C-alpha positions in Angstrom: -24.8 29.2 -37.6 -23.4 29.7 -41.0 -19.7 30.6 -41.5 -19.0 34.1 -42.5 -16.5 34.3 -45.4 -13.0 35.5 -44.3 -13.7 35.0 -40.5 -12.5 31.8 -38.9 -14.9 29.9 -36.8 -12.5 30.2 -33.8 -12.8 34.0 -33.9 -16.5 33.8 -34.4 -16.9 31.6 -31.3 -14.7 33.9 -29.2 -16.7 37.0 -30.1 -19.9 35.3 -29.2 -19.0 35.2 -25.5 -20.7 37.8 -23.3 -20.2 39.1 -19.8 -22.6 37.3 -17.5 -24.7 38.7 -14.7 -22.1 37.8 -12.1 -19.4 39.5 -14.0 -21.5 42.7 -14.4 -22.3 42.8 -10.7 -18.6 42.4 -9.8 -17.6 45.1 -12.2 -20.2 47.5 -10.9 -19.3 46.7 -7.3 -15.6 47.2 -8.0 -16.3 50.5 -9.7 -18.5 51.7 -6.9 -15.8 50.8 -4.3 -13.2 52.7 -6.2 -15.2 55.9 -6.5 -16.2 55.5 -2.8 -12.6 55.3 -1.8 -11.7 58.3 -4.1 -14.5 60.5 -2.6 -14.3 59.7 1.1 -10.6 58.7 1.8 -7.3 60.6 1.5 -4.7 59.2 -1.0 -2.5 57.4 1.5 -5.5 55.6 3.0 -6.9 54.8 -0.4 -3.7 53.4 -1.7 -3.3 51.3 1.5 -6.8 49.9 1.2 -6.3 49.1 -2.5 -2.9 47.5 -1.8 -4.2 45.4 1.0 -7.2 44.3 -1.0 -5.0 43.3 -4.0 -2.7 41.4 -1.6 -5.7 39.5 0.0 -7.0 38.6 -3.5 -3.6 37.4 -4.7 -3.1 35.5 -1.4 -6.4 33.8 -1.8 -5.6 32.8 -5.4 -2.0 31.7 -4.6 -1.8 30.6 -0.9 1.5 28.7 -1.4 4.8 29.6 0.3 6.8 28.8 -2.8 4.9 31.4 -4.9 5.5 34.1 -2.3 9.1 33.2 -1.9 9.7 34.4 -5.4 8.2 37.8 -4.5 10.3 38.3 -1.4 13.6 39.6 -3.0 11.7 42.5 -4.5 9.7 43.1 -1.4 12.8 43.1 0.8 14.6 45.9 -1.1 11.5 48.1 -0.8 11.1 47.7 3.0 14.1 49.5 4.5 11.9 52.0 6.5 11.5 51.3 10.2 8.4 51.4 12.3 9.1 52.3 16.0 6.9 50.2 18.2 7.8 50.5 21.9 11.0 48.5 22.7 11.4 47.5 19.0 12.3 49.3 15.9 11.6 46.8 13.1 12.1 47.5 9.4 9.2 46.7 7.1 11.5 44.0 5.5 11.8 42.4 9.0 8.1 42.3 9.5 7.6 40.8 6.0 10.1 38.1 6.8 8.5 37.3 10.2 5.1 37.1 8.5 6.4 34.8 5.8 8.1 32.5 8.4 4.9 32.1 10.3 3.0 31.4 7.1 5.7 28.8 6.1 5.5 27.2 9.5 1.7 26.9 9.5 1.7 25.6 5.9 4.2 22.8 6.7 2.4 21.8 9.9 -1.0 21.7 8.2 0.2 19.6 5.3 2.5 17.5 7.5 5.7 18.3 5.6 9.3 18.6 6.9 10.2 22.0 8.3 13.9 21.9 7.2 16.3 19.9 5.1 18.7 18.2 7.5 22.4 18.9 6.8 25.6 19.2 8.9 26.1 22.7 7.6 22.7 23.8 8.9 23.6 22.1 12.2 26.8 24.2 12.6 25.0 27.4 11.6 22.5 26.7 14.5 25.5 26.0 16.7 26.8 29.5 15.9 23.5 31.0 16.8 23.5 29.1 20.1 26.9 30.6 20.9 25.6 34.0 20.0 22.7 33.5 22.4 25.2 32.8 25.1 26.9 36.1 24.4 23.6 37.9 24.7 22.9 36.1 28.0 26.3 37.3 29.3 25.6 40.8 28.1 22.4 40.9 30.2 23.3 39.0 33.3 27.0 39.8 33.7 27.5 43.2 32.0 24.0 44.5 33.1 23.0 45.8 29.6 19.4 46.7 29.0 17.8 43.4 28.1 15.8 44.5 25.0 18.9 46.3 23.6 21.1 43.3 24.1 18.5 41.0 22.4 17.9 43.3 19.5 21.5 44.1 18.7 22.9 40.6 19.5 20.4 39.0 17.1 21.0 41.6 14.3 23.0 39.6 11.8 21.1 36.3 12.5 17.7 37.8 12.2 17.1 36.5 8.6 18.4 33.0 9.3 15.0 31.6 8.6 15.5 32.4 4.9 18.5 30.0 4.9 16.3 27.3 6.4 13.2 27.8 4.1 15.0 28.2 0.8 16.3 24.5 0.6 12.8 23.3 1.6 10.9 25.4 -0.9 13.4 25.0 -3.7 14.3 21.3 -3.8 14.7 21.1 -7.6 16.5 23.0 -10.3 13.5 24.7 -11.8 12.5 26.4 -8.5 16.1 27.3 -7.8 16.4 29.0 -11.1 13.2 30.9 -10.5 14.6 32.2 -7.2 17.8 33.3 -9.0 15.6 35.1 -11.5 13.7 36.8 -8.7 17.0 38.0 -7.3 18.1 39.3 -10.7 14.8 41.2 -11.1 15.3 42.9 -7.7 18.8 43.8 -8.8 17.5 45.2 -12.0 14.9 47.4 -10.2 17.3 48.6 -7.6 20.2 49.4 -10.0 17.8 51.1 -12.5 16.6 53.4 -9.7 20.2 54.0 -8.6 21.3 55.1 -12.1 18.2 57.2 -12.5 19.0 58.9 -9.2 22.5 59.8 -10.3 21.3 61.5 -13.5 18.6 63.3 -11.7 21.0 65.0 -9.3 21.7 68.6 -10.4 24.2 69.8 -7.7 27.4 68.4 -6.2 28.2 66.6 -3.0 29.2 69.3 -0.5 31.0 66.9 1.8 33.4 65.5 -0.8 33.6 68.8 -2.6 35.5 70.1 0.5 37.9 67.2 0.1 38.7 68.0 -3.5 36.3 65.6 -5.3 33.9 67.0 -7.8 31.0 64.7 -8.5 27.2 64.5 -8.1 25.8 63.1 -4.9 26.2 59.4 -4.0 23.3 57.3 -5.0 21.5 54.9 -2.6 18.6 53.6 -4.6 16.0 52.2 -2.2 18.6 51.5 0.6 19.0 55.0 2.1 22.8 54.9 2.0 25.4 54.4 -0.7 27.5 51.9 1.3 24.4 49.8 2.1 23.5 49.8 -1.6 27.0 48.7 -2.5 26.8 45.7 -0.1 23.6 44.6 -1.9 25.3 44.9 -5.3 28.3 42.8 -4.1 26.0 39.9 -3.3 23.7 40.1 -6.3 25.8 41.1 -9.4 27.7 37.8 -9.5 24.4 35.9 -9.5 23.2 38.0 -12.4 26.3 37.0 -14.3 25.6 33.3 -13.6 22.0 33.7 -14.8 23.3 35.3 -18.1 25.5 32.3 -18.9 23.0 29.6 -17.6 19.8 30.8 -19.0 18.8 29.9 -22.6 15.9 32.3 -22.9 16.9 35.5 -24.8 14.6 37.6 -22.7 16.1 36.5 -19.4 19.7 36.8 -20.8 18.9 40.3 -21.8 17.4 41.1 -18.4 20.5 39.6 -16.6 22.9 41.5 -18.9 21.1 44.7 -18.3 21.1 44.1 -14.5 24.8 43.5 -14.6 25.5 46.7 -16.5 23.2 48.9 -14.4 24.6 47.2 -11.3 28.2 48.0 -12.2 27.2 51.6 -13.0 25.3 51.8 -9.7 28.3 50.7 -7.6 30.4 53.3 -9.4 27.8 56.0 -8.6 27.7 55.0 -5.0 31.4 56.2 -5.0 32.1 53.5 -2.4 35.7 52.4 -2.6 35.1 49.1 -0.7 32.0 48.5 -2.9 34.0 48.9 -6.1 36.8 46.6 -5.0 34.5 43.9 -3.7 32.2 43.9 -6.7 35.3 43.6 -8.9 36.4 40.6 -6.8 33.1 38.9 -7.0 32.6 39.5 -10.7 36.3 38.5 -11.4 36.0 35.2 -9.5 32.7 34.3 -11.3 34.1 35.2 -14.8 37.4 33.4 -14.2 35.5 30.2 -13.4 33.1 30.6 -16.4 36.0 31.2 -18.7 38.5 28.9 -16.9 39.5 27.5 -20.3 40.0 31.0 -21.7 41.3 33.1 -18.8 42.3 35.9 -21.2 38.6 36.9 -21.6 38.0 38.1 -18.0 41.5 39.6 -18.0 40.6 41.6 -21.1 37.3 42.6 -19.6 39.1 43.8 -16.5 41.6 45.8 -18.5 38.8 47.5 -20.5 37.0 48.4 -17.2 40.2 49.9 -15.8 40.7 51.9 -19.0 37.1 53.3 -18.8 37.6 54.3 -15.2 40.8 56.1 -16.1 39.2 57.8 -19.0 36.5 59.2 -16.6 39.0 59.7 -13.8 37.7 63.2 -12.9 34.3 61.7 -12.0 35.6 58.6 -10.2 38.6 60.2 -8.6 37.4 59.4 -5.1 37.7 55.7 -5.9 40.7 55.7 -8.2 42.9 57.9 -5.9 42.6 55.1 -3.3 44.8 53.0 -5.6 46.8 55.6 -7.5 47.6 57.9 -4.5 47.1 55.9 -1.3 49.2 58.4 0.8 46.6 61.0 0.0 43.9 58.9 1.7 45.6 59.1 5.2 44.3 62.6 5.8 40.7 61.9 4.6 38.1 62.0 7.4 36.6 58.6 6.5 40.0 56.9 6.7 41.2 58.9 9.7 38.0 58.2 11.5 38.5 54.5 11.1 42.1 54.6 12.1 41.3 56.4 15.4 38.3 54.3 16.0 40.0 51.0 15.4 42.8 51.9 17.9 40.1 52.5 20.5 38.4 49.3 19.7 41.6 47.4 20.2 42.0 48.9 23.6 38.4 47.9 24.6 39.0 44.4 23.3 42.1 44.2 25.5 40.1 45.2 28.6 37.5 42.5 28.0 38.7 40.0 25.4 36.4 37.1 26.2 32.9 38.6 26.7 33.3 42.1 25.3 31.5 45.2 26.6 28.1 43.6 26.1 25.5 43.7 23.4 23.2 46.7 23.6 25.9 49.0 25.1 25.4 52.7 24.7 27.9 54.4 22.4 29.5 57.8 22.9 32.5 59.7 21.5 35.3 60.4 23.9 35.0 64.1 24.9 31.5 64.2 23.4 32.9 65.9 20.3 33.3 65.1 16.6 36.8 66.5 16.4 39.3 64.1 14.8 41.2 63.6 18.1 38.0 62.7 19.9 36.6 60.2 17.4 37.4 57.2 19.6 34.1 55.4 20.3 33.5 54.4 23.9 30.7 52.3 25.4 28.8 52.4 28.7 26.0 50.3 30.2 22.6 51.1 28.6 19.6 51.7 30.9 16.9 52.5 28.3 15.8 51.7 24.8 18.3 52.6 22.0 16.5 53.1 18.7 19.5 52.5 16.4 22.8 50.8 17.0 26.1 51.7 15.4 28.1 49.1 13.4 31.6 50.3 14.5 32.6 50.5 10.8 33.6 46.8 10.8 31.6 43.6 11.3 34.5 41.8 12.9 35.4 44.7 15.3 31.7 45.0 16.2 31.6 41.3 17.2 34.9 41.5 19.1 34.1 44.7 21.0 30.5 43.9 21.8 30.7 40.1 22.3 34.4 39.3 22.6 35.8 35.9 21.7 32.4 34.3 22.2 30.8 36.3 19.4 33.9 36.0 17.2 33.7 32.3 17.6 30.1 32.3 16.5 30.9 34.4 13.4 33.9 32.2 12.5 31.7 29.0 12.8 29.1 30.7 10.5 31.7 31.5 7.9 33.3 28.1 8.1 29.9 26.4 7.7 29.2 28.4 4.5 32.6 27.6 3.1 32.1 23.9 3.9 28.7 24.0 2.2 30.4 25.6 -0.9 32.9 22.7 -1.0 30.1 20.2 -0.9 28.0 22.1 -3.5 30.9 22.1 -6.0 30.4 18.3 -6.2 27.1 19.0 -8.1 28.4 19.5 -11.7 25.2 21.0 -13.1 25.1 23.8 -10.4 28.8 24.7 -10.2 28.4 28.0 -12.0 25.6 29.1 -9.7 27.6 27.8 -6.7 30.7 29.8 -7.6 28.6 33.0 -8.3 26.9 32.8 -5.0 30.1 32.1 -3.1 31.9 34.9 -5.0 29.3 37.4 -3.9 29.5 36.2 -0.3 33.3 36.3 -0.4 33.4 39.8 -1.8 30.7 40.9 0.7 32.7 39.5 3.7 35.8 41.3 2.5 33.9 44.6 2.7 32.8 43.7 6.3 36.4 44.2 7.4 35.8 48.0 7.0 32.0 48.2 7.2 29.2 46.5 9.0 26.4 46.1 6.4 25.0 42.8 7.6 23.0 44.6 10.3 20.8 46.2 7.7 17.7 44.1 6.9 17.7 45.0 3.1 21.2 43.5 2.8 21.0 40.8 5.4 18.0 39.3 3.7 19.9 38.7 0.5 22.9 37.4 2.4 20.8 34.7 4.0 18.9 33.9 0.8 22.4 33.3 -0.7 23.3 31.0 2.1 20.0 29.2 1.6 20.8 28.7 -2.1 24.2 27.3 -1.1 22.6 24.9 1.4 20.0 23.8 -1.2 22.7 22.9 -3.7 24.9 21.3 -1.0 22.0 19.1 0.1 22.8 16.9 -3.0 19.2 16.3 -4.0 19.5 18.4 -7.2 22.0 16.0 -8.7 22.4 12.8 -6.7 18.6 12.2 -6.4 18.2 12.4 -10.1 15.9 14.6 -12.2 12.8 15.2 -10.2 9.4 15.5 -11.7 8.7 18.9 -13.3 6.3 21.0 -11.3 5.6 24.6 -10.7 6.9 26.2 -7.6 3.4 27.1 -6.3 1.9 23.6 -6.7 0.2 22.1 -3.7 1.1 18.7 -5.1 4.8 19.1 -4.6 6.4 16.2 -2.9 7.9 16.8 0.5 11.7 16.8 0.9 12.7 13.8 2.9 16.2 13.3 4.5 16.7 10.3 2.2 16.2 12.3 -1.0 18.1 15.4 0.3 
């Protein structure tokens, strides 16, 4: 074939390709299936079939746990809805996590690879779980709580523990760990963009807070169903986005991380959560102070600018600012008064049963069966049937102390101590210190919020918390630095080397 003037041979060779018989048949088959679905099935069923088919094709092309791990952060934030099934009431996020854990377990067994990376921190986390199991056992056999209620509520905050086990196994090198961090930032970007869009789409005002003297549009919740739950997610994820911005060299990812941080900060403001604002500020402040430790005036200046902007728009954010500018005014607010009255009742219940608590799965009721302020003290009784949703007692620590007593508190303290010990060990890996500080700053701010809220019981937040713990354990394993630079490989490669105790 002679060359055509002005057209390179490469283009000529490309245009000479034609769709073969197999391609034509597949295209006709796909088109026929689409029109068949459109003609004979309703929209919901049609979308479900198309989605399942796309998932099956993608799973066939990429049947690797490491590939699917990178999709989990986005899938988790979209699965907050629950599906009542008899004794259980699992969220879609929980079902996805269970399915991935089974897939991970089968994959490791088939390919004869280790199921976990041994470490003393993981050992103590499992010790905390074992102590919590003892508390659930006591709730059923001593307090007489309905067994399924005790098991469901008692396992609530540990339900996503498999993520902390699987992340160090599936991310044994720096490249995979950075990809997981990027996946978290993408999920933050999606959630915060939806949150900001929700705020500007609201046309009326919040009736509840309007009666308290606050004039603002409704509180945003993004995909999380509640503003406080959303703020807990932002507390964990925004510091990690800051770390990605300063670690990543790609302009595209730096832009995405910066946009995620800006939209995330706006989202936490639009949740109008006072605890969320304080804890996000704490997490971001710790991260920035470490990054600019040689120039501490930079984070101080950024903090001052943020405060000035809040004061400038004080009318909009008065609900959050008045908590600091006029704390006496907060005493008469229902949200504060409710906690004050409830906490007093919790202390009395703890005094009645300090060691074992009232039992997990206990049925809650308000004293006097009323919502009047004087009757807001929450009481508990023995449950005899399935409870669909459990309360969080407006505090993770009070919830553990009231339901499980000193036994559950000991389990929680061991868990927190294990995470802190892993942080100390991870700081010995110089190349990962920025990420380590960011992850720990998010966990620290999040745990401060748990003093006045119990957000770890919600799967959309608990999933990110345990992913963060997994990242910390992966760094603390030492393989990222002490084992030297490992061979470069993609996270979905079947040829990835197994993680052995010697190299971890």
